C-alpha atoms as one frame of an Amber mdcrd trajectory, in Angstrom:
protein
  -0.443  -8.636  24.102  -3.284  -6.520  25.203  -4.845  -9.342  26.706  -1.694
 -10.149  28.861  -1.461  -6.582  29.963  -5.466  -6.681  30.670  -4.808  -9.899
  32.941  -1.885  -8.555  34.874  -3.724  -4.996  35.463  -6.855  -6.533  36.730
  -8.835  -5.239  34.052  -9.746  -8.275  31.851 -13.393  -8.397  33.078 -14.065
  -5.282  31.092 -11.478  -6.161  28.130 -13.036  -5.818  24.636 -11.258  -7.036
  21.589 -13.430  -4.654  19.381 -12.327  -1.573  21.422  -8.577  -2.792  21.508
  -8.803  -3.237  17.714 -10.423   0.024  17.408  -8.005   1.994  19.625  -5.102
   0.413  18.251  -2.930   3.070  16.416  -1.117   1.040  13.877  -0.213   3.814
  11.727   1.888   4.935  14.568   3.257   1.455  15.258   4.187   1.285  11.702
   5.844   4.819  11.813   7.966   3.441  14.604   9.068   0.402  13.254  10.048
   1.966   9.985  11.923   4.980  11.736  13.824   2.324  13.926  14.923   0.390
  10.895  16.152   3.543   9.077  18.152   4.595  12.099  20.331   1.123  12.170
  21.703   1.451   8.837  25.545   0.964   9.438  25.929  -2.811   9.625  24.239
  -3.082   6.207  26.850  -0.411   5.163  29.787  -2.022   6.430  28.910  -5.690
   4.910  28.154  -4.062   1.454  31.366  -1.627   1.092  33.610  -4.471   2.223
  32.013  -6.531  -0.702  32.733  -3.982  -3.425  29.464  -1.876  -3.529  30.103
   1.708  -4.020  28.715   4.280  -1.568  26.443   5.947  -4.334  24.963   2.597
  -5.192  24.418   1.415  -1.846  22.750   4.842  -1.081  20.332   4.469  -4.090
  19.488   1.099  -3.101  18.851   2.164   0.218  16.367   4.740  -0.962  14.670
   2.494  -2.968  14.282  -0.223  -0.580  12.873   1.761   2.005  10.498   3.529
  -0.611   9.306  -0.183  -1.296   9.145  -0.673   2.502   7.154   2.741   2.996
   4.760   1.693   0.269   3.915  -1.664   1.768   3.569  -0.127   5.233   1.130
   2.713   4.100  -1.067  -0.112   1.990  -1.120  -2.121   5.334  -1.992   0.656
   7.368  -4.894   1.655   4.466  -6.140  -1.554   4.527  -6.360  -2.055   8.402
  -7.963   1.357   8.545 -10.602   0.599   5.840 -11.510  -2.660   7.638 -11.603
  -0.973  11.086 -13.999   1.652   9.401 -16.171  -0.575   7.563 -16.592  -3.216
  10.835 -16.176  -0.782  13.913 -16.750   2.757  12.354 -13.258   3.756  13.561
 -11.421   6.614  12.112  -7.724   7.708  11.739  -5.578  10.977  12.177  -6.325
  12.318   8.533 -10.279  11.520   8.627 -10.503  13.106  12.195  -8.778  16.302
  10.763  -9.675  16.376   7.098 -12.616  14.492   6.526 -14.511  17.339   5.014
 -11.630  18.444   2.809 -12.974  16.854  -0.384 -16.831  15.744  -0.495 -16.299
  12.724  -2.571 -15.183   9.969   0.120 -13.394   7.896  -2.570 -11.118  10.697
  -3.427 -10.510  12.205   0.214  -9.492   8.443   1.176  -6.826   8.355  -1.773
  -5.526  11.825  -0.589  -5.450  10.529   3.164  -3.293   7.521   1.859  -1.075
   9.979  -0.102  -0.921  11.916   3.363   0.054   9.020   5.644   2.527   7.605
   2.626   4.273  11.043   2.783   4.251  11.359   6.396   6.134   7.721   6.722
   8.430   9.194   4.003   9.462  12.119   6.114   9.937  10.184   9.167  12.002
   7.482   7.432  14.224  10.198   5.462  14.616  12.013   8.693  15.752   8.901
  10.785  18.205   7.951   7.675  19.657  11.386   8.126  20.116  11.165  11.877
  21.251   7.582  11.572  23.902   8.343   8.842  25.099  11.258  10.842  25.291
   9.161  13.969  27.408   6.511  12.063  30.106   8.961  11.548  31.165   8.558
  15.063  32.294   5.866  17.479  29.538   4.380  19.594  30.628   6.264  22.699
  30.524   9.404  20.651  26.957   8.502  19.528  25.734   7.705  23.237  27.168
  11.127  24.161  25.403  12.897  21.386  21.861  11.110  21.799  22.192  12.006
  25.745  23.016  15.747  24.845  20.560  15.890  22.168  17.742  14.450  24.581
  18.839  16.711  27.275  18.603  19.666  25.130  15.143  18.636  23.883  13.779
  18.570  27.458  15.282  22.028  28.367  13.717  23.549  24.789  10.474  22.180
  25.668  10.662  23.511  29.135  11.440  26.901  27.612   8.750  26.868  25.006
   6.067  25.534  27.418   6.902  28.341  30.197   6.855  30.969  27.494   4.273
  29.725  25.391   2.071  32.910  25.766   4.763  35.343  24.915   5.361  36.965
  21.714   8.855  35.187  21.143   7.058  31.732  20.884   3.624  32.610  19.203
   4.998  32.053  15.810   5.576  28.453  16.497   2.193  28.084  17.444   1.181
  30.146  14.154   3.699  28.068  11.955   2.093  24.539  13.270  -1.345  25.804
  12.719  -0.618  26.796   9.332   1.209  23.559   8.610  -1.801  21.590   9.828
  -4.277  23.807   7.532  -6.037  25.413  10.411  -8.658  28.436   9.392 -10.482
  29.713  12.618 -10.831  26.739  15.108 -10.672  23.818  12.904  -8.513  21.871
  10.217  -9.483  22.742   6.549  -6.731  21.449   4.293  -3.954  18.961   4.321
  -2.028  20.354   1.458   0.183  22.508   3.591   1.126  19.297   5.585   1.900
  17.349   2.606   4.202  19.822   1.025   6.011  20.161   4.178   6.380  16.587
   4.280   7.819  16.404   0.751  10.153  19.261   1.200  11.344  18.088   4.461
  11.905  14.639   3.005  14.053  16.063  -0.075  16.051  18.122   2.399  16.404
  14.576   4.633  17.719  12.807   1.565  19.999  15.465   0.801  21.636  15.342
   4.285  21.520  11.594   3.998  23.723  11.568   0.907  25.902  13.886   2.339
  26.629  11.860   5.275  26.815   8.467   3.436  29.519   9.779   1.160  31.485
  10.831   4.573  30.832   7.289   6.086  34.071   5.090   6.915  34.315   1.514
   8.033  35.199   1.641  11.708  37.997  -0.735  12.553  36.155  -1.557  15.755
């Protein structure tokens, strides 16, 4: 695919496989794939409920299945990063921000893996919550909710960006810096981010469970 885009864009002469691999954000791609899978859960629900599977059983199986998929995705991302780091001296988000968190490189790599794992869990559980919420409505209402939510997000981002220097929104900047572990002008600890991912995931699982229990099989 990168070669195809290089050909049609006229940049094939400067195309480099090593640079393409080094600049490929596999972790981001994994996040998009797993998040998209978690959003689309209604058809599986419909099939299983019609075959006598209870809501609680389905929900527990869904959580355990995505847990296994997340673990596999995180392992693949980690192996890709290690290969890229060994052969091309590449890096990832965690190492770019928190490479000095632990002086022992092996232990820091384990923490980095746990960081990415918790990030994927937070994204997937959020997608499950959103997907299970949307599945409570008809497809027409789902589209309306998505459009209205997208417009509201753009408006909110515009308001925040136009007022970023005011006291009213400086708390947002302070909160983000706190979560990212900023002290002074650099990030020093991933602990707050990891705690935030964990707490957020627990909350999203709770919401998902509530929405799953309210799901109904649509006639159309």
